[in-house]
N, C-alpha and C positions, 0 to 999 in steps of 0.2 A: 489591172491591179490585182495582185494576188494577196490574199489574206493568210495569216498564219493558220496552219491546220491544227485544230484542237482534236485530240484523239481521246477516246475513252481509256481510262486506266484499266488495268486488268481486273475485271469484276467477276470472273467466273466462280470465284469462291463465295461470292455474296448471295444472299437470298434474292429472289426475283424482285421484290419491292425495292430493295436497296439498289439493285442494278438499274431499275427504272428511275429512281431518284438521282442517281449519278448521271445517267444519260440526260435527264432533264436539266440538271445543273450545268453540264457541258454545253448543251444547246443554248441555254440562257446566256452563258458566258460568250459564246460565239455571236449571238445576236447583239449583245451589248458592245462587243468589239467592233462589229460592222457599223452599228449606229454611230459610235464615237469616231471611227476613222473616216466615215463618209461625211460627218459634220466637219471634221478637220480639213478634209479635202475641199469642201465647199468654200472654206475661208481662204484658200490659196489663190494668189494672183497669177496672171498668165506667165510671168517670168519664172515663178517657182514651179508651175505646172510643166513648163518646158524642161526645167532642171530634172524633173523626175520622169520625163519622157511621155507626158500626157498632153494632148491638145485640150482646149477648152470644151469642145463638144464631147469628147470622151469622158472628161471629168464630170460634165453636167449629166451625162447618161448614168455614170456610176452613182452620183449623188442623189439621183431621183429614184433609185431602186429602193424598195422597202427593205427594212432590216433583216427580214427572214429570207430574202433571196440572195444567194451567193453570187 
């Protein structure tokens, strides 16, 4: 399962603290996206998992990962 890649906006012109805050916001957004999509994946039945090309064991493995792990 590949997640959308969130990239940092061009922040070279920003002060260091602002760059840090932007990086933090992007990281938090990625974590929330992983949490939400893994929760949705956990609700899918076997038929829908086959439709997206995942077996139940692969889906279970993905669902048990912590949100901070890609």
